[in-house]
N, C-alpha and C positions, 0 to 999 in steps of 0.2 A: 504493499501500499505506500510506504514512504516513497519508494522508488517511481510508482507510476504519479505520485504528486510531484516529485523530482522532475519527471519526465515531461509533464503538463508545463510546468513552470518555463523550463528550459525552451519548450516548443514555442511559447508566447516569446520568450525573448529573443530567440534567433528570427522568428517571423517577423517581429515588429522591426528589427533593425534590418531584414532583407527587403521588406516593403517600403519601408523609407530610403533607403538607398535607391530603390528604383525609381521611387517617386519624390515625396517630400513629407516633412513630418506634419504640416497643416492638412494635407488632403487624403492622409491614412488615417481612419477611423478604427474605434474598438471593433466594430461588428466586422470590418474587413480582416482585420488581424485575427479575429477569433475562427471566421470562416476559412481562412488561408491555412490556420493552425489545426484545424479540426477540434477545436475545444467551443465549449460553451461560454456564453456571457457570465454565468454564474462562476465558472471556473476562473474566469479573468478576474472579477471582484473580489475572489477568495484571496487572491495575492497580490493584487492592486487596487488602490482606490481610485486612481485616475491614469488615463494615458500618459501623463506627463511622468507618473510613477513607473510606470512599465518601461517608459523609454530610458530613465536615467537608470535604473536596473539594467537594460540592454546594453547600454554603453559601457558599464562596469563590467558586464560580461564579454562584450567585445573587446575592450582593452585587456582582459587577462590573456585571451588568445594571441593578441598582438604581442603583448608583451614577452611571451614564449618566444617569438620570432627575434625582435629585438634584441633580447639577453644572448640569443646563440649569435646574432651577427656582430654583437660588441662584446664579444667574450674577451677577456683581457689578454688571453694568449695569442689573439689574431692582432696582426700588425695596424697601425693607423690607416693604411692605404686600403689594408683588406677589409677593415671596417667600413670606410668610406664606399669603396667600390661595391660592397656587397648591400649598402642602405641605398644605394641608388638602385640597384638590381630589385631590391624589396618594392619599392615604389612602383617601378616598371610592373613586374609580376604581381604585384597587388592590383594594379588597375588592369591588366587584363584578364587575370583570374574571375573578375565578376562575369564575364562573357567572352570566353577566349575566341569567339568566330565573329563576334560583332564587326571587329576592325577590319574583317575581310570582306564587308559588302551587304551584312544586313543586321537591322537591329540597333537600338541606341545603347552606346555604352554607359554603364552604372560608374562611370569616374567620380572622383573626389570623395571626401572624407564625409560619412553620411553626419557625423557630428558636427563638422565644422559648418558645413551647408545648413543644418538644421538652425544651429545657433545663429546664423545670420538671417536667416528667415523669420525667426519668431522674434528677434529682436529682446526688449525688455520684458515681453508680455508673458513669457513663461520662463519663471524663475528656475524650475529644475533643468529646463532645456539648456538655458544661459549656462548652470552650474556645471553641467555635463561637458560643455564645450569648452569651458575654462579649466576644466581638471584635465580633459583629453589634451589639450594644447600644452599646459604645463608639464605634464608627463611626457610627451614628443620632444618637447624644446629641451628638457633636462639631458636626453640621449644625445640630441644634436649639439649642444654646448658641450657636453663631456667629449664628443668627437671632435669638435674644432680645437679644444684645449689640448687633447693629444696630439693631433695633426700640428699643432703650434709647437708643442714640446719637443717633437721630433724631427723640427727643421723643415718642415715640408711646405710651409706658407711664406709667401712674401710679406714683408712689414711686421707691424706688430698689432695684430687684429685684436679685439676684444672679445673672447669666447662667448659671452653673453649676448651680447647684441649681434653677432654674427649666427650663432645658435638660433636666436629669434628670428633673425632675418631668413635664415634656409627654411623655418617652418612656413612662414609668410610667403615666401616664393613658390615652395613645395605646392601648398594649399590653394594658391592664385592659379598656378599652371593647371592643376588638376580640374579646377572648375572651369578655366578657359577651355581645355579639351573636352568637358562635360557639355558646355553650352554648344560646342561646334560639332560634338560627335565624333573627335578628330584625336584618335592615339598617336598618330603620326608626329604630331606637335610635341608630344610629349618625349617622343624616343628622340627627337633631334634638339629639343631645347633643354631638358633636364640636365643633361652632362654639363654642358656650356654655361649653365645659367649657376649652377651649383659651383662649378669650379671658378668662376669669376666672383661669387661673394664671398668664397673663401681666399680667393686670391692665391690658389695653388699654383705652386711652381710648374712651369711649363713641363717640364720633363717627367711629371707624374701625372699629366692628364691622359686619361685614357682615351682612344679614338672612339666617338660614338657609333653604335652600331646598331642593328634592328635587333639582336637576341638579348638575352641577360642569361647570367651564371649565377643566380642568386645562391646565397650562402646559407639563406634561412631555411 
């Protein structure tokens, strides 16, 4: 019985995130989430008081999965360059993974972070949605800041960058690029612009800039 309850809650969490990713937070309702998950509204309200409560819990569940990939990529045993290249590949693979055939001619790409986009759509009207967006941003920026600090410490960057600022700018650039590609249903821009933009923001020394290609070799 306990396992069945856990399965029901997880179905709601995963379904909510998937539907919101494909559409947006505002347009996805409780009825649609329950129908897609195959659960009753009574089950929904057993676990969550509101859609915003479900959304916040779904974001925490989503983050737990992402964090495993990030921790593998940013393993201290890996060099700073391996971490950087692996992180870029993670972004590409994550974007492609939502619909691996869409970029070949059919369907809309589910690009962009659902948490980032939902936070922007709802503004200040939904406290839980804003809280989720801020927490997710802080979590990711912490990894990016640590990556910048290590690249700097190993002498791979030009100048004397501030890791906190550059880490924050990396997050802003990547999220903005993903939103751009979602609007235009265009993964090609991600493949061509991600490497160059990240290298420029980091001011990575020229000899360490990996050539842009259409494939990836994710370490995640």
